[in-house]
N, CA, C and O atoms as a MOPAC input file, in Angstrom:
PM7 MOZYME 1SCF
protein

 N     72.00200 1    96.84100 1   120.26400 1
 C     72.89800 1    96.45200 1   119.92600 1
 C     73.09000 1    96.75000 1   118.31000 1
 O     72.13100 1    96.55200 1   117.56300 1
 N     74.25800 1    97.19400 1   117.82400 1
 C     74.48300 1    97.53600 1   116.42500 1
 C     74.61500 1    96.18800 1   115.72900 1
 O     75.08600 1    95.16900 1   116.23300 1
 N     74.12600 1    96.33200 1   114.48100 1
 C     73.89200 1    95.18500 1   113.66200 1
 C     75.49100 1    94.35600 1   113.47500 1
 O     75.59700 1    93.13200 1   113.40000 1
 N     76.49000 1    95.19200 1   113.43200 1
 C     77.93300 1    94.70600 1   113.20400 1
 C     78.29300 1    93.94800 1   114.49800 1
 O     79.01800 1    92.96500 1   114.34800 1
 N     77.88600 1    94.26700 1   115.77600 1
 C     78.20600 1    93.50300 1   116.87700 1
 C     77.45500 1    92.19700 1   116.82600 1
 O     78.03300 1    91.11900 1   116.96300 1
 N     75.86400 1    92.33800 1   116.58200 1
 C     75.31100 1    91.36800 1   116.59100 1
 C     75.91500 1    90.27200 1   115.50600 1
 O     75.91200 1    89.11400 1   115.92400 1
 N     76.36100 1    90.44800 1   114.35300 1
 C     77.04800 1    89.86200 1   113.41500 1
 C     78.21300 1    88.91100 1   114.03500 1
 O     78.35000 1    87.69300 1   113.91600 1
 N     78.97900 1    89.82400 1   114.70800 1
 C     80.03100 1    89.19200 1   115.33800 1
 C     79.72300 1    88.21600 1   116.43800 1
 O     80.07600 1    87.04000 1   116.52900 1
 N     79.03700 1    88.89700 1   117.20600 1
 C     78.43500 1    87.80900 1   118.37600 1
 C     78.00100 1    86.39600 1   117.80500 1
 O     78.41400 1    85.32900 1   118.25700 1
 N     77.25500 1    86.51000 1   116.92000 1
 C     76.57400 1    85.36300 1   116.20400 1
 C     77.73800 1    84.50100 1   115.58700 1
 O     77.72400 1    83.27000 1   115.61700 1
 N     78.81100 1    85.29800 1   114.98700 1
 C     79.77900 1    84.52100 1   114.41500 1
 C     80.92200 1    83.73600 1   115.43200 1
 O     81.53800 1    82.69300 1   115.21300 1
 N     80.96500 1    84.62000 1   116.59700 1
 C     81.63400 1    84.01000 1   117.71100 1
 C     81.05500 1    82.90200 1   118.28800 1
 O     81.73400 1    81.97600 1   118.73200 1
 N     79.63100 1    82.93100 1   118.32100 1
 C     79.14200 1    81.91500 1   119.02600 1
 C     78.96900 1    80.67500 1   118.13100 1
 O     78.76300 1    79.60900 1   118.71100 1
 N     79.02200 1    80.68700 1   116.91700 1
 C     79.18700 1    79.67500 1   115.85600 1
 C     80.57500 1    79.02200 1   115.79000 1
 O     80.67700 1    77.83300 1   115.49000 1
 N     81.65500 1    79.78900 1   116.06900 1
 C     82.85200 1    79.56500 1   115.96600 1
 C     83.07500 1    78.80200 1   117.24700 1
 O     83.77900 1    77.79200 1   117.23200 1
 N     82.48400 1    79.25300 1   118.40000 1
 C     82.82000 1    78.48500 1   119.39500 1
 C     82.01800 1    77.05000 1   119.30200 1
 O     82.52200 1    76.04400 1   119.80000 1
 N     80.95000 1    77.01600 1   118.74500 1
 C     80.23800 1    75.63900 1   118.61600 1
 C     81.02600 1    74.70000 1   117.70200 1
 O     80.92700 1    73.48300 1   117.85400 1
 N     81.78500 1    75.21700 1   116.78500 1
 C     82.57400 1    74.38900 1   115.77200 1
 C     84.07400 1    74.32300 1   116.19700 1
 O     84.90800 1    73.79200 1   115.46400 1
 N     84.38600 1    74.86700 1   117.38000 1
 C     85.88500 1    74.58400 1   117.76500 1
 C     86.16600 1    73.23000 1   118.16400 1
 O     85.22100 1    72.44900 1   118.27200 1
 N     87.35900 1    72.84600 1   118.40100 1
 C     87.73900 1    71.60700 1   118.79300 1
 C     86.78600 1    71.33200 1   120.11400 1
 O     86.02500 1    72.17500 1   120.58800 1
 N     86.93400 1    70.26500 1   120.51600 1
 C     86.17400 1    69.42900 1   121.72900 1
 C     86.48700 1    69.84900 1   122.92000 1
 O     85.62000 1    69.90400 1   123.79200 1
 N     87.81600 1    70.22800 1   123.16700 1
 C     88.39400 1    70.74600 1   124.27900 1
 C     87.51800 1    71.63500 1   125.25000 1
 O     87.41800 1    71.41000 1   126.45600 1
 N     86.87500 1    72.70300 1   124.55800 1
 C     86.11900 1    73.76600 1   125.21900 1
 C     85.09300 1    73.13400 1   125.77800 1
 O     84.87400 1    73.15500 1   126.98900 1
 N     84.30200 1    72.45000 1   124.82100 1
 C     82.88200 1    71.96600 1   124.96300 1
 C     82.83900 1    70.97900 1   126.10200 1
 O     81.96000 1    70.86900 1   126.95700 1
 N     84.18800 1    70.13200 1   125.92900 1
 C     84.18200 1    68.53400 1   126.78700 1
 C     84.60900 1    69.28000 1   128.15400 1
 O     84.14800 1    68.71200 1   129.14400 1
 N     85.31500 1    70.32000 1   128.40700 1
 C     85.89800 1    70.63300 1   129.61400 1
 C     84.88600 1    71.07100 1   130.52000 1
 O     85.27900 1    71.25500 1   131.67200 1
 N     83.69800 1    71.28000 1   130.28900 1
 C     82.58100 1    71.50000 1   131.15100 1
 C     82.58900 1    73.24100 1   131.47500 1
 O     81.79200 1    73.79300 1   132.23400 1
 N     83.51300 1    73.82300 1   130.82600 1
 C     83.89000 1    75.22600 1   131.31200 1
 C     82.83300 1    76.03600 1   130.32400 1
 O     83.12600 1    76.14400 1   129.13300 1
 N     81.69200 1    76.56100 1   130.79300 1
 C     80.69300 1    77.48200 1   130.17500 1
 C     81.06500 1    78.59900 1   129.58300 1
 O     80.52700 1    79.08000 1   128.58600 1
 N     82.21800 1    79.15100 1   130.31900 1
 C     82.93600 1    80.60800 1   129.98700 1
 C     83.71600 1    80.53300 1   128.82100 1
 O     84.05800 1    81.60500 1   128.32100 1
 N     84.09000 1    79.42000 1   128.25300 1
 C     84.97800 1    79.29800 1   127.23300 1
 C     84.22100 1    79.87200 1   126.12200 1
 O     84.70700 1    80.81000 1   125.48900 1
 N     82.99300 1    79.36000 1   125.80900 1
 C     82.38800 1    80.01000 1   124.50300 1
 C     81.98100 1    81.36300 1   124.80700 1
 O     81.89000 1    82.15600 1   123.87000 1
 N     81.72200 1    81.74000 1   125.99000 1
 C     81.32900 1    83.20100 1   126.17700 1
 C     82.65100 1    84.18400 1   125.97100 1
 O     82.56500 1    85.28900 1   125.43400 1
 N     83.71400 1    83.69500 1   126.40600 1
 C     85.12500 1    84.43400 1   126.22600 1
 C     85.45600 1    84.56700 1   124.79900 1
 O     85.91200 1    85.60300 1   124.31500 1
 N     85.17500 1    83.31200 1   124.02900 1
 C     85.48500 1    83.37400 1   122.67200 1
 C     84.24400 1    84.49100 1   121.81400 1
 O     84.57100 1    85.14900 1   120.82600 1
 N     82.95400 1    84.52500 1   122.35800 1
 C     82.34600 1    85.39500 1   121.82000 1
 C     82.81400 1    86.85100 1   122.12200 1
 O     82.78500 1    87.73900 1   121.26900 1
 N     83.19500 1    87.00500 1   123.24100 1
 C     83.52600 1    88.34600 1   123.81500 1
 C     84.70100 1    88.79300 1   123.07500 1
 O     84.93600 1    89.98800 1   122.89500 1
 N     85.50600 1    87.76400 1   122.60500 1
 C     86.92200 1    88.22900 1   121.96100 1
 C     86.49000 1    88.51900 1   120.43400 1
 O     87.07300 1    89.37500 1   119.76700 1
 N     85.54000 1    87.82800 1   119.98300 1
 C     85.18900 1    88.07700 1   118.51500 1
 C     84.41500 1    89.43500 1   118.53100 1
 O     84.46400 1    90.23900 1   117.60000 1
 N     83.62600 1    89.62700 1   119.78900 1
 C     82.83700 1    91.01000 1   119.56200 1
 C     83.90100 1    92.17700 1   119.63300 1
 O     83.84900 1    93.11900 1   118.84100 1
 N     84.80200 1    92.08400 1   120.54800 1
 C     85.76500 1    93.28600 1   120.69200 1
 C     86.59500 1    93.27100 1   119.52600 1
 O     87.11200 1    94.35900 1   119.27300 1
 N     86.86900 1    92.29000 1   118.71900 1
 C     87.74300 1    92.20100 1   117.39100 1
 C     86.77100 1    92.80000 1   116.62900 1
 O     87.20000 1    93.78100 1   116.02200 1
 N     85.52800 1    92.53500 1   116.43700 1
 C     84.73500 1    93.37800 1   115.57700 1
 C     84.62000 1    94.56500 1   115.77900 1
 O     84.80200 1    95.32800 1   114.83000 1
 N     84.31800 1    95.03400 1   116.94800 1
 C     84.33500 1    96.40400 1   117.30400 1
 C     85.64900 1    97.21500 1   116.92300 1
 O     85.59600 1    98.30200 1   116.34900 1
 N     86.72500 1    96.64700 1   117.26000 1
 C     88.11000 1    97.25600 1   116.79500 1
 C     88.33000 1    97.38100 1   115.55300 1
 O     88.92100 1    98.37700 1   115.13600 1
 N     87.88500 1    96.36200 1   114.69000 1
 C     87.95700 1    96.23900 1   113.21800 1
 C     86.91700 1    97.31700 1   112.73200 1
 O     87.20300 1    97.96600 1   111.72600 1
 N     85.77200 1    97.53800 1   113.35900 1
 C     84.86400 1    98.74900 1   112.66900 1
 C     85.37700 1   100.17800 1   113.07700 1
 O     85.20500 1   101.13900 1   112.32700 1
 N     86.11100 1   100.30300 1   114.47800 1
 C     86.85100 1   101.51900 1   114.69400 1
 C     87.87900 1   101.82000 1   113.64600 1
 O     88.02800 1   102.91800 1   113.10800 1
 N     88.66700 1   100.58500 1   113.37800 1
 C     89.88500 1   100.94400 1   112.58400 1
 C     89.43700 1   101.46600 1   111.16000 1
 O     90.05300 1   102.35300 1   110.57000 1
 N     88.29000 1   100.83000 1   110.64900 1
 C     87.63900 1   101.28400 1   109.33000 1
 C     87.26700 1   102.68100 1   109.43800 1
 O     87.63200 1   103.45500 1   108.55300 1
 N     86.61600 1   103.07100 1   110.37500 1
 C     85.98600 1   104.42800 1   110.51600 1
 C     87.14600 1   105.44300 1   110.54600 1
 O     87.08100 1   106.52300 1   109.95900 1
 N     88.34700 1   104.98400 1   111.35700 1
 C     89.45000 1   105.92800 1   111.54100 1
 C     90.21900 1   105.90100 1   110.35900 1
 O     90.99000 1   106.84200 1   110.16800 1
 N     90.14000 1   104.91300 1   109.46300 1
 C     91.23700 1   104.81000 1   108.17600 1
 C     90.48900 1   105.96200 1   107.00500 1
 O     91.09300 1   106.42900 1   106.03900 1
 N     89.11900 1   106.25200 1   107.35400 1
 C     88.79200 1   107.23600 1   106.38600 1
 C     88.90200 1   108.75900 1   106.65300 1
 O     88.64800 1   109.67000 1   105.86500 1
 N     89.33500 1   108.83700 1   107.93300 1
 C     89.61800 1   110.20900 1   108.42100 1
 C     90.86100 1   110.84800 1   107.58400 1
 O     90.82900 1   111.99000 1   107.12400 1
 N     91.90400 1   109.99800 1   107.45600 1
 C     93.16300 1   110.55300 1   107.07200 1
 C     92.85800 1   111.02500 1   105.46900 1
 O     93.20100 1   112.09200 1   104.96100 1
 N     92.22700 1   110.08500 1   104.92100 1
 C     91.83500 1   110.31900 1   103.50000 1
 C     91.07600 1   111.62000 1   103.35200 1
 O     91.40000 1   112.44600 1   102.49800 1
 N     89.98600 1   111.81500 1   104.24800 1
 C     89.10200 1   112.91700 1   104.18500 1
 C     90.19500 1   114.21100 1   104.50400 1
 O     90.14700 1   115.24000 1   103.83100 1
 N     90.99800 1   114.05700 1   105.40900 1
 C     91.90000 1   115.25500 1   105.54200 1
 C     92.71300 1   115.56200 1   104.44000 1
 O     92.88500 1   116.71900 1   104.05600 1
 N     93.24600 1   114.52500 1   103.88700 1
 C     94.09100 1   114.68300 1   102.60800 1
 C     93.51400 1   115.56700 1   101.57400 1
 O     94.09300 1   116.44400 1   100.93300 1
 N     92.05000 1   115.12600 1   101.50200 1
 C     91.22000 1   115.89600 1   100.35300 1
 C     91.05800 1   117.26700 1   100.75500 1
 O     91.12600 1   118.15800 1    99.90800 1
 N     90.83600 1   117.53700 1   102.05400 1
 C     90.50100 1   118.84100 1   102.34800 1
 C     91.73600 1   119.65300 1   102.30400 1
 O     91.61100 1   120.84600 1   102.02600 1
 N     92.92300 1   119.16700 1   102.54300 1
 C     94.29300 1   119.89300 1   102.38200 1
 C     94.31800 1   120.07300 1   101.01600 1
 O     94.51100 1   121.24400 1   100.69000 1
 N     94.16800 1   119.18100 1    99.99000 1
 C     94.41700 1   119.65200 1    98.79100 1
 C     93.43200 1   120.70500 1    98.24500 1
 O     93.80000 1   121.62100 1    97.50800 1
 N     92.18500 1   120.52600 1    98.64000 1
 C     91.35100 1   121.52200 1    98.11800 1
 C     91.64700 1   122.93000 1    98.84000 1
 O     91.32700 1   124.00000 1    98.32200 1
 N     92.22200 1   122.83400 1    99.95100 1
 C     92.65600 1   124.33600 1   100.55400 1
 C     93.84400 1   124.78000 1    99.87200 1
 O     94.11600 1   125.97300 1    99.73400 1
 N     94.60700 1   123.76200 1    99.41200 1
 C     96.03700 1   124.12100 1    98.69300 1
 C     95.48600 1   124.81800 1    97.49100 1
 O     95.77600 1   125.98800 1    97.24300 1
 N     94.67700 1   124.08400 1    96.73100 1
 C     93.98100 1   124.49900 1    95.27000 1
 C     93.36700 1   125.86200 1    95.36700 1
 O     93.60600 1   126.71600 1    94.51200 1
 N     92.68500 1   126.05500 1    96.25400 1
 C     91.96200 1   127.45100 1    96.53400 1
 C     92.88000 1   128.35100 1    96.83400 1
 O     92.64900 1   129.44100 1    96.30900 1
 N     94.16900 1   128.29100 1    97.70600 1
 C     94.96900 1   129.34700 1    97.84000 1
 C     95.84800 1   129.57000 1    96.41400 1
 O     96.29300 1   130.67000 1    96.08700 1
 N     95.99200 1   128.55200 1    95.76300 1
 C     96.77600 1   128.88300 1    94.49400 1
 C     96.22500 1   129.60300 1    93.58300 1
 O     96.88300 1   130.24600 1    92.76600 1
 N     94.73700 1   129.57100 1    93.62700 1
 C     93.91900 1   130.31300 1    92.76900 1
 C     93.56900 1   131.80300 1    93.19500 1
 O     93.04500 1   132.66500 1    92.48900 1
 N     93.97900 1   131.90000 1    94.51100 1
 C     93.57000 1   133.23400 1    95.16000 1
 C     94.73100 1   134.46900 1    94.66700 1
 O     95.92600 1   134.44700 1    94.96300 1
 N     94.21600 1   135.26100 1    94.05400 1
 C     95.21200 1   136.35800 1    93.44700 1
 C     95.33400 1   137.17100 1    94.72000 1
 O     94.50400 1   137.23400 1    95.62600 1
 N     96.63900 1   137.85000 1    94.62700 1
 C     96.97100 1   138.97700 1    95.54100 1
 C     97.22600 1   140.17600 1    94.81300 1
 O     97.62700 1   139.98300 1    93.66500 1
 N     97.08800 1   141.49100 1    95.21000 1
 C     97.33500 1   142.68500 1    94.66400 1
 C     99.02000 1   142.97500 1    94.47600 1
 O     99.78800 1   142.97300 1    95.43800 1
 N     99.44100 1   143.22000 1    93.08500 1
 C    100.65700 1   143.40100 1    92.73700 1
 C    100.90900 1   144.77400 1    93.45300 1
 O    101.99800 1   144.78500 1    94.02700 1
 N    100.27000 1   145.80200 1    93.55700 1
 C    100.50900 1   147.00600 1    94.22700 1
 C    100.32400 1   147.14300 1    95.75300 1
 O    101.03200 1   147.87900 1    96.44000 1
 N     99.44100 1   146.47300 1    96.17500 1
 C     98.93600 1   146.55600 1    97.46300 1
 C     99.20200 1   145.39500 1    98.62500 1
 O     99.11700 1   145.63100 1    99.83100 1
 N     99.52400 1   144.16300 1    98.08200 1
 C     99.92600 1   143.14200 1    99.01000 1
 C    101.13800 1   143.26700 1    99.85400 1
 O    102.16500 1   143.72100 1    99.34900 1
 N    101.10500 1   142.90400 1   101.08800 1
 C    102.39600 1   143.00700 1   101.70700 1
 C    103.35200 1   142.03000 1   101.23700 1
 O    102.99000 1   141.30600 1   100.31000 1
 N    104.42300 1   141.89800 1   101.68300 1
 C    105.39400 1   141.10000 1   101.27300 1
 C    105.00800 1   139.65100 1   101.68400 1
 O    105.02100 1   138.68200 1   100.92600 1
 N    104.66100 1   139.64800 1   103.00300 1
 C    104.18900 1   138.48900 1   103.66400 1
 C    102.96400 1   137.74600 1   102.74400 1
 O    102.90600 1   136.52900 1   102.57100 1
 N    102.07900 1   138.64700 1   102.23900 1
 C    100.83800 1   137.97200 1   101.52100 1
 C    101.32100 1   137.47500 1   100.05500 1
 O    100.82100 1   136.55900 1    99.40200 1
 N    102.45300 1   138.33300 1    99.68500 1
 C    102.99600 1   137.89900 1    98.29600 1
 C    103.76500 1   136.68000 1    98.48400 1
 O    103.50300 1   135.79000 1    97.67600 1
 N    104.58500 1   136.44600 1    99.29400 1
 C    105.13700 1   135.22000 1    99.59100 1
 C    104.28900 1   133.95300 1    99.88200 1
 O    104.51800 1   132.85300 1    99.37900 1
 N    103.26100 1   134.24000 1   100.77200 1
 C    102.34600 1   133.26500 1   101.13500 1
 C    101.60600 1   132.72200 1    99.80100 1
 O    101.31000 1   131.53400 1    99.66900 1
 N    101.31800 1   133.78000 1    98.75700 1
 C    100.62600 1   133.31700 1    97.60000 1
 C    101.70600 1   132.74300 1    96.81700 1
 O    101.34600 1   131.68900 1    96.29500 1
 N    102.69300 1   133.01100 1    96.60000 1
 C    103.84800 1   132.37400 1    95.79300 1
 C    104.01700 1   130.78500 1    96.11100 1
 O    104.07600 1   129.84200 1    95.32300 1
 N    104.06900 1   130.80600 1    97.39800 1
 C    104.26800 1   129.44000 1    98.00000 1
 C    103.02600 1   128.57700 1    97.78300 1
 O    103.20500 1   127.37600 1    97.58100 1
 N    102.01000 1   128.98000 1    97.80100 1
 C    100.72400 1   128.38200 1    97.39200 1
 C    100.59600 1   127.90900 1    96.25400 1
 O     99.93100 1   126.89200 1    96.05800 1
 N    101.31600 1   128.67800 1    95.14100 1
 C    101.22300 1   128.46300 1    93.77700 1
 C    102.35400 1   127.73300 1    93.47000 1
 O    102.73300 1   127.63900 1    92.30300 1
 N    102.98300 1   127.16400 1    94.45900 1
 C    104.42400 1   126.44300 1    94.10600 1
 C    105.47500 1   127.03800 1    93.37100 1
 O    106.15700 1   126.42700 1    92.54800 1
 N    105.61200 1   128.28300 1    93.68300 1
 C    106.92100 1   129.10800 1    93.04400 1
 C    108.07700 1   129.04900 1    93.90500 1
 O    108.15100 1   129.57300 1    95.01700 1
 N    109.10700 1   128.28400 1    93.24000 1
 C    110.33100 1   128.36900 1    94.25600 1
 C    110.87800 1   129.56500 1    94.38000 1
 O    110.84400 1   130.42200 1    93.49600 1
 N    111.56400 1   129.73000 1    95.79200 1
 C    112.25500 1   131.06500 1    96.03200 1
 C    111.20800 1   132.05600 1    96.32400 1
 O    111.48600 1   133.23200 1    96.08900 1
 N    110.00400 1   131.75800 1    96.81800 1
 C    109.03800 1   132.66100 1    97.03100 1
 C    109.22200 1   134.11000 1    97.53700 1
 O    108.78900 1   135.15100 1    97.04200 1
 N    110.05000 1   133.90100 1    98.76200 1
 C    110.50700 1   135.08700 1    99.20800 1
 C    111.33900 1   136.04100 1    98.48900 1
 O    111.19700 1   137.26100 1    98.57000 1
 N    112.13500 1   135.49800 1    97.84600 1
 C    113.01400 1   136.41200 1    96.87600 1
 C    111.94400 1   137.07700 1    95.85000 1
 O    112.07900 1   138.27000 1    95.58100 1
 N    110.99300 1   136.40700 1    95.33200 1
 C    110.30300 1   136.85300 1    94.23300 1
 C    109.35500 1   137.99100 1    94.86400 1
 O    109.14900 1   139.06300 1    94.29500 1
 N    108.90000 1   137.69600 1    95.88500 1
 C    108.06500 1   138.66800 1    96.67400 1
 C    108.80600 1   139.94600 1    97.01300 1
 O    108.14800 1   140.98500 1    96.95100 1
 N    110.09100 1   140.01800 1    97.36500 1
 C    110.83500 1   141.07900 1    97.59500 1
 C    110.86300 1   141.89000 1    96.12200 1
 O    110.63900 1   143.09700 1    96.04000 1
 N    111.16400 1   141.05900 1    95.01300 1
 C    111.55300 1   141.83500 1    93.80200 1
 C    109.89600 1   142.43000 1    93.19700 1
 O    109.75700 1   143.48500 1    92.57800 1
 N    109.01200 1   141.68500 1    93.47700 1
 C    107.58000 1   142.39800 1    93.10100 1
 C    107.16000 1   143.77700 1    93.85600 1
 O    106.47200 1   144.70700 1    93.43700 1
 N    107.81500 1   143.59300 1    95.12900 1
 C    107.49500 1   144.54500 1    95.89800 1
 C    108.32300 1   145.84300 1    95.61300 1
 O    107.85300 1   146.97000 1    95.76900 1
 N    109.75100 1   145.55400 1    95.12700 1
 C    110.52800 1   146.52800 1    94.88000 1
 C    110.23000 1   147.42000 1    93.73400 1
 O    110.45300 1   148.63000 1    93.76000 1
 N    109.71000 1   146.77300 1    92.71200 1
 C    109.27900 1   147.54900 1    91.48500 1
 C    108.02100 1   148.34800 1    91.28100 1
 O    107.66000 1   148.89600 1    90.23900 1
 N    107.35300 1   148.32300 1    92.56100 1
 C    105.93200 1   148.72200 1    92.22900 1
 C    106.30500 1   150.40600 1    92.07700 1
 O    107.39900 1   150.93200 1    92.28100 1
 N    105.23300 1   150.95600 1    91.72000 1
 C    103.82300 1   150.60800 1    91.49900 1
 C    103.96600 1   150.08000 1    89.98700 1
 O    104.93000 1   150.30500 1    89.25600 1
 N    102.76300 1   149.29600 1    89.64400 1
 C    102.46800 1   148.74900 1    88.39800 1
 C    101.34200 1   149.75500 1    87.96300 1
 O    100.64100 1   150.42300 1    88.72200 1
 N    101.30600 1   149.72900 1    86.49800 1
 C    100.14500 1   150.44700 1    86.04200 1
 C     98.96700 1   149.57200 1    85.84400 1
 O     99.13800 1   148.46000 1    85.34400 1
 N     97.76300 1   149.98100 1    86.19700 1
 C     96.64300 1   149.08200 1    86.20000 1
 C     96.27800 1   148.92600 1    84.59400 1
 O     95.59600 1   147.97600 1    84.21100 1
 N     96.73900 1   149.84300 1    83.76400 1
 C     96.47000 1   149.51800 1    82.22100 1
 C     97.33500 1   148.53600 1    81.78100 1
 O     97.05600 1   148.04400 1    80.68800 1
 N     98.47200 1   148.06100 1    82.44600 1
 C     99.37200 1   147.09800 1    81.86400 1
 C     98.89000 1   145.62100 1    82.31500 1
 O     99.54800 1   144.98200 1    83.13600 1
 N     97.95300 1   145.22100 1    81.85700 1
 C     97.23100 1   143.93600 1    82.02600 1
 C     98.25300 1   142.82000 1    81.89200 1
 O     98.16500 1   141.92300 1    82.73000 1
 N     99.22800 1   142.72900 1    80.95400 1
 C    100.13000 1   141.73800 1    80.82400 1
 C    101.24500 1   141.81100 1    81.89200 1
 O    102.02800 1   140.86300 1    81.95700 1
 N    101.38200 1   142.85900 1    82.73400 1
 C    102.23500 1   143.18900 1    83.59400 1
 C    103.80900 1   143.13300 1    82.94800 1
 O    104.72700 1   142.52900 1    83.50100 1
 N    103.94200 1   143.88700 1    81.66100 1
 C    105.11800 1   143.90800 1    81.02100 1
 C    106.19100 1   144.39200 1    81.90600 1
 O    107.19400 1   143.70200 1    82.08200 1
 N    106.04900 1   145.46500 1    82.43700 1
 C    107.04200 1   146.07800 1    83.46800 1
 C    107.67000 1   145.07200 1    84.40100 1
 O    108.87900 1   144.88100 1    84.52700 1
 N    106.70300 1   144.45700 1    85.03300 1
 C    107.18800 1   143.42400 1    85.98100 1
 C    107.80000 1   142.30300 1    85.33300 1
 O    108.82000 1   141.83900 1    85.84100 1
 N    107.34100 1   141.80500 1    84.30700 1
 C    107.92600 1   140.64100 1    83.49400 1
 C    109.55600 1   141.06200 1    83.18800 1
 O    110.49000 1   140.29000 1    83.40900 1
 N    109.70300 1   142.39100 1    82.65500 1
 C    111.05100 1   142.66500 1    82.24900 1
 C    111.84300 1   142.67700 1    83.49300 1
 O    113.02400 1   142.33600 1    83.42600 1
 N    111.38600 1   142.99100 1    84.49000 1
 C    112.17500 1   143.34200 1    85.72000 1
 C    112.52300 1   141.80500 1    86.47100 1
 O    113.59500 1   141.63600 1    87.05100 1
 N    111.69400 1   140.94600 1    86.39800 1
 C    111.97100 1   139.51700 1    86.76200 1
 C    112.85400 1   138.97200 1    85.78500 1
 O    113.74700 1   138.23900 1    86.21000 1
 N    112.79500 1   139.14500 1    84.78600 1
 C    113.45000 1   138.50400 1    83.66100 1
 C    115.19600 1   138.56500 1    83.83600 1
 O    115.96800 1   137.69000 1    83.44400 1
 N    115.56400 1   139.82200 1    84.52100 1
 C    116.71900 1   139.97500 1    84.78100 1
 C    117.59700 1   138.95900 1    85.52100 1
 O    118.80500 1   138.76400 1    85.39000 1
 N    116.80500 1   138.41800 1    86.24600 1
 C    117.22000 1   137.23600 1    87.42200 1
 C    117.15100 1   135.96400 1    86.69400 1
 O    117.19300 1   134.94500 1    87.38300 1
 N    117.06000 1   135.85300 1    85.52600 1
 C    116.99600 1   134.60800 1    84.94600 1
 C    116.27600 1   133.43900 1    85.53700 1
 O    116.91800 1   132.43700 1    85.85000 1
 N    115.00400 1   133.50400 1    85.70600 1
 C    114.31300 1   132.55100 1    86.63500 1
 C    114.06100 1   131.24300 1    85.63500 1
 O    114.14600 1   131.28600 1    84.40800 1
 N    113.79100 1   130.28400 1    86.28600 1
 C    113.36700 1   129.07800 1    85.47900 1
 C    112.30600 1   129.19000 1    84.64000 1
 O    111.44500 1   130.05100 1    84.82200 1
 N    112.26600 1   128.33300 1    83.64300 1
 C    111.15400 1   128.50300 1    82.63200 1
 C    109.84200 1   128.50600 1    83.41400 1
 O    109.74400 1   127.69400 1    84.33300 1
 N    108.75100 1   129.38400 1    83.13700 1
 C    107.31400 1   129.29000 1    83.84700 1
 C    107.35700 1   130.00900 1    84.96800 1
 O    106.23400 1   130.32200 1    85.36500 1
 N    108.35000 1   130.43000 1    85.70100 1
 C    108.26500 1   131.00700 1    86.98500 1
 C    107.70400 1   132.39400 1    86.83900 1
 O    107.03000 1   132.83200 1    87.77200 1
 N    107.91200 1   133.14800 1    85.75000 1
 C    107.49300 1   134.68800 1    85.83500 1
 C    105.89400 1   134.48200 1    85.44400 1
 O    104.95800 1   135.08900 1    85.96500 1
 N    105.82500 1   133.68200 1    84.61400 1
 C    104.22300 1   133.42700 1    84.18600 1
 C    103.40600 1   133.11000 1    85.55400 1
 O    102.32500 1   133.64400 1    85.80300 1
 N    104.04800 1   132.17700 1    86.41400 1
 C    103.29400 1   131.91300 1    87.66700 1
 C    102.99400 1   132.95800 1    88.54700 1
 O    101.93900 1   133.09800 1    89.16600 1
 N    104.17000 1   133.82900 1    88.57400 1
 C    104.08200 1   134.95500 1    89.51700 1
 C    103.01500 1   135.86500 1    89.04400 1
 O    102.16900 1   136.35400 1    89.79300 1
 N    103.10100 1   136.09700 1    87.62300 1
 C    101.97500 1   136.92900 1    87.13400 1
 C    100.59300 1   136.60900 1    87.36500 1
 O     99.69200 1   137.41000 1    87.61300 1
 N    100.50200 1   135.16800 1    87.24300 1
 C     99.22700 1   134.61100 1    87.29700 1
 C     98.52400 1   134.61600 1    88.76500 1
 O     97.34200 1   134.36100 1    88.99400 1
 N     99.53800 1   134.97000 1    89.70800 1
 C     99.18400 1   134.92100 1    91.31100 1
 C     98.97400 1   136.50500 1    91.56100 1
 O     98.73900 1   136.91400 1    92.69800 1
 N     99.05500 1   137.26100 1    90.60700 1
 C     98.81100 1   138.77000 1    90.82400 1
 C     97.89000 1   139.36000 1    90.25600 1
 O     97.55100 1   139.05300 1    89.11400 1
 N     97.34400 1   140.26700 1    90.90700 1
 C     96.08800 1   141.02500 1    90.26300 1
 C     96.40900 1   142.45700 1    90.22400 1
 O     97.23900 1   142.84200 1    91.04700 1
 N     95.91400 1   143.29600 1    89.43600 1
 C     96.00300 1   144.78800 1    89.40800 1
 C     94.63300 1   145.49000 1    89.83000 1
 O     93.57800 1   145.32300 1    89.21700 1
 N     94.80400 1   146.39600 1    91.09500 1
 C     93.53300 1   146.74000 1    91.43400 1
 C     93.02800 1   147.62400 1    90.50500 1
 O     91.88400 1   148.06100 1    90.62800 1

């Protein structure tokens, strides 16, 4: 028997012994036993609930880690498919990811010597993006 179950059983027996006289005076030996069984079941349920409660937290942590990993994964400005570009932009939290993926694809190829992606920055600036959007897009891209 697990220590938690033993503690619950001992507590239930103690609780049964300290309860009002009606249980002990009735001559019903099952009253204390049913109290103990209820306490044990309650303790088991509480232990199960505690174990289950940690699962969502672990899942949330795993999801956050996966999202952070995706956000830092770079895709090729010249070779990534539109779907790959869009997925990378979405993971990086860039609004209108599908539009930006189309634009990046449209202005290809990009020179591998243009490490600041000046050409792409100029083309994207035509669309008046919100502050920081072009920087996020460029940070998500790599040049092969």
